[in-house]
C-alpha positions in Angstrom: 165.7 291.6 73.1 163.2 294.1 74.5 165.1 294.4 77.8 168.4 294.9 76.0 167.1 297.5 73.5 166.3 299.6 76.5 169.0 299.0 79.0 172.0 297.1 77.3 171.9 297.6 73.5 175.0 295.8 72.4 174.8 293.8 69.2 175.0 290.4 70.8 171.8 291.3 72.9 169.7 292.9 70.2 170.6 291.8 66.7 170.6 288.1 65.9 172.4 288.5 62.7 175.2 290.8 64.1 175.4 288.5 67.2 176.6 285.6 64.9 179.8 287.6 64.1 180.7 288.3 67.7 182.9 286.2 70.0 179.7 284.7 71.8 178.6 283.4 68.4 174.9 284.2 68.7 172.2 286.1 70.6 172.6 286.1 74.5 170.7 287.8 77.3 172.2 290.9 78.9 173.9 290.3 82.2 171.6 292.9 83.8 168.6 291.0 82.5 170.0 287.8 84.0 170.6 289.5 87.3 167.0 291.0 87.2 165.7 287.4 86.7 167.7 286.2 89.7 166.4 289.1 91.8 162.8 288.3 90.7 163.0 284.6 91.6 164.7 285.4 94.9 162.1 288.0 95.7 159.1 285.7 95.1 160.7 282.6 96.3 162.7 283.5 99.3 162.8 287.2 100.3 159.0 287.5 100.3 159.0 285.1 103.3 161.3 287.4 105.2 160.4 290.5 107.1 161.7 293.9 105.9 164.4 293.0 103.4 166.7 295.7 102.5 169.6 295.1 100.0 173.0 296.1 101.1 175.1 294.9 98.3 176.1 292.1 95.9 179.5 290.3 96.0 181.1 287.4 94.2 179.0 287.9 91.1 179.9 285.3 88.4 178.3 284.6 85.0 179.4 281.0 84.3 177.7 280.7 80.9 175.6 282.9 78.6 171.8 282.7 78.5 170.6 281.8 75.0 167.0 282.5 73.7 164.6 279.8 75.0 166.7 278.8 77.9 164.7 277.8 81.1 166.3 279.1 84.3 165.8 277.9 87.9 166.8 280.0 90.9 168.0 278.9 94.3 168.9 280.9 97.4 170.7 279.7 100.5 171.4 281.8 103.6 175.1 281.3 104.1 175.7 283.8 107.0 173.9 285.6 109.5 175.1 288.2 112.2 173.6 290.8 114.3 173.0 294.4 113.0 172.9 297.8 114.8 169.3 297.2 115.9 168.0 294.2 117.9 165.2 293.6 115.5 167.4 293.4 112.4 170.1 291.0 111.2 172.6 291.1 108.4 172.4 288.0 106.2 174.4 286.7 103.1 172.4 284.6 100.6 174.1 282.8 97.8 171.8 282.9 94.8 172.4 280.6 91.9 170.7 280.3 88.4 170.9 277.0 86.5 169.6 275.9 83.1 167.3 272.9 82.6 170.3 270.6 82.4 171.5 271.8 85.8 174.5 273.8 84.5 175.3 277.0 86.6 174.5 280.2 84.7 175.0 282.8 87.5 176.1 282.8 91.1 176.1 285.8 93.4 176.0 286.6 97.1 173.5 289.1 98.2 174.0 290.9 101.5 170.8 292.2 103.1 169.3 293.5 106.3 166.3 291.5 107.4 163.8 291.8 110.3 164.1 289.1 112.9 
């Protein structure tokens, strides 16, 4: 709710009573907050192990289900493509990031494109 109040103050993100009357039927996390969680998990779990990571874009972003209060999320990142960049010490990589809930259901999927040191 705190994140949404500042960045995405729609009723189904900030007001539990009003959220009940919306098509989502209750309070859900902001998509921006969900992406931020994935970026945080990707940063500490994968990208911190790489040299000089620079974001170049996000593609194929999909929210499969809403995130409800109390949901435990797990992140995964998998390098799915690598190609040379303009400089010899840099490569372009594509990483598929996914968030799942405790039951293993997919919440979010996105492909991050980055420049990394090699």
